[in-house]
C-alpha positions, 0 to 999 in steps of 0.5 A: 624174848632174850635173856639178860646176858643176850641183851647186855652182849648186844648193848656192849657190841653196838651201843656207844658206851656213854652210860654206866649201866646197872646189871639189869634189863626191864621187860615190863611193870605196873605202877612203881613195880618193874619186872626184870629179864632176870625174873625178879620184881623191883620197886622203882624209886627212880621213875626213869629219872622223874619221867614215868609220872604214873609209873609203868603200864598205866592204862589211862596213859596207854589208851591216850597214846594208842588212840593218837597212834591210830590217827596219825603219828607225826606231822611236820611243823608246817601244819597244825596239830590238835594235840599240840594246840590242846597241850599248849592251851593247857600249859598256858591256862595252868601257869599263866604263860602266853606262848609255848615252844615244843621240843624233844628234851629238857636240853632242847627246851633250855637251849630255846630259852637261852636263845630267846633270852639273847634275842630279847635283849638284843632287840631291846638293848642291842649288842653287849648285853648277852651274858647268861648267869647260871648257878654253881651246881646247876645242870641244864643239858648236854647241848653245847650252850646248855652244857656251858650253862651247867655250873659243874666243871666235871661236865666241861671236860673235853668239850671246850671252847664253850659258848662265850658270855656265860658266868657262874654264881653261888646262890648269893645275891652279891655273887649274882650282882658281881656276875651280872655286872650290867651285861646279863640278859638272863639268870637261869636257875633250878629251884631244886638242883637235881643233878647237883645233889637235890639242893633246894634253893633258899626261898629268900634268895630266890625272891631277892633274885626275882626282884633284882631281875625285875629291877634290871630287866634281866630275864628269870628262867626257871628250869623245871625239867626235873622239878616240874609236872607235879614232882615237888607237890606243885605243878612247877617248883617255882610256885613254892617260892612265890616268884613269876619267871619270864621263861619256864622250861620243862620236859621229863615227866610232862609226857609220862614216858615219851620224849617231849620238851616245852619252853613257856614264855610269859609276858614280855617274852611271848613274841620274842621268837618269830618264824625261822628263829628256832625249830624242832622236827619232832617238836609238838609230835602228836603222840607225845603231846597226846600223852602229855595232855593225859598226864597234865589233866591228871595232875590235879590239886588233889594229886599234888596234895597226895604228892606232898603227903607221900614226900612227908611220909618218906622223909619221916621214915628216912629220918629214923634210918641208920646212916642218914645224915641229912635230907633235901629236896621237895615233894617226891624229889628227895636227896639223902646224904648217907654215911655210906657211898651213894653209888654203893648204896644204889648197887646194893639196893638193886641187888635186893630189888630196889631202884634208887638214883644218885646225884653228887654223892647223895642217894636220889629218890624220884618215885612215880607220883602214884606210888602206893604205900605198899610200894613205898614201905617195901622200898623203904624196908630195903633201903633201911636194911642196906643203910644199916 
């Protein structure tokens, strides 16, 4: 096994420098405890950015994945696949969706949603009603369309010209109406803006937006890439807000550590996409779908209540820490505004054996859903010391 310096040297020489990495490489783990190539143990408050739903080395997840690997690892979408069919059924029955499109990532799931929204409007109203309205502070992906729909200027440098007919509004109905202006086919929102600083939207705004969209036949798209799959204490975060989206996208934690994306179509959008309208070579991959079936089957009401309780426990502790100015988010998705620079806090936490993330000047906490109290307390102890 290579040591850390050997790994870092290879990375520096051969991998594109698109990431500002922290100085650690992981070789294994169990639950929310990871093992570094440096021989140290780390408490994981990041879960691979909300991906490792049940942490590292989960025996049940591994069994589901390896069982499928022993059958067949991939078939193209010219043919049927049992794991994909089962997963689609599970998602539809859990949410009320009618159809699902599978891809490999959240960006691809959002790309599918935006294309479907434009086709829905074109078929019903013709040209001239193709505008996508996104919220300021949002993040929806790295493809050119989803990057355009991302409401943060810092992500827009270097890549223009962008996809036309995309506008940005504050989470305020007057601003939404100004941007929509009779030309919008869809509004896309994250009920909790992850990369934008773990900002949970005001419930009254979300409900008013949903009502407005219904009145004007504008599709409401809920981006559940980071907030979905139990992360906020509901299967999908829009359930906290009492609204019924037309399209829901998800990815990250759905397959518990393997690449997957899903675009869920409800009601009037279920038959918008037809053969050749969209596709993805690896979408619906049997191994990823088998992993997702395992994850979804384990996100029970009991687990969701546990997630809510763990989130409340972490918040109650964090409120008493020196240097904590405010908290945001839902469930096990927590944003911490700190007196110290968030990136400095993250770096110092790493040095003491705790992984935390940052987002728009905040410390971001996204632990595995099955994190234990012992692991939470150990991580909190480190964070408290760093903040003090």
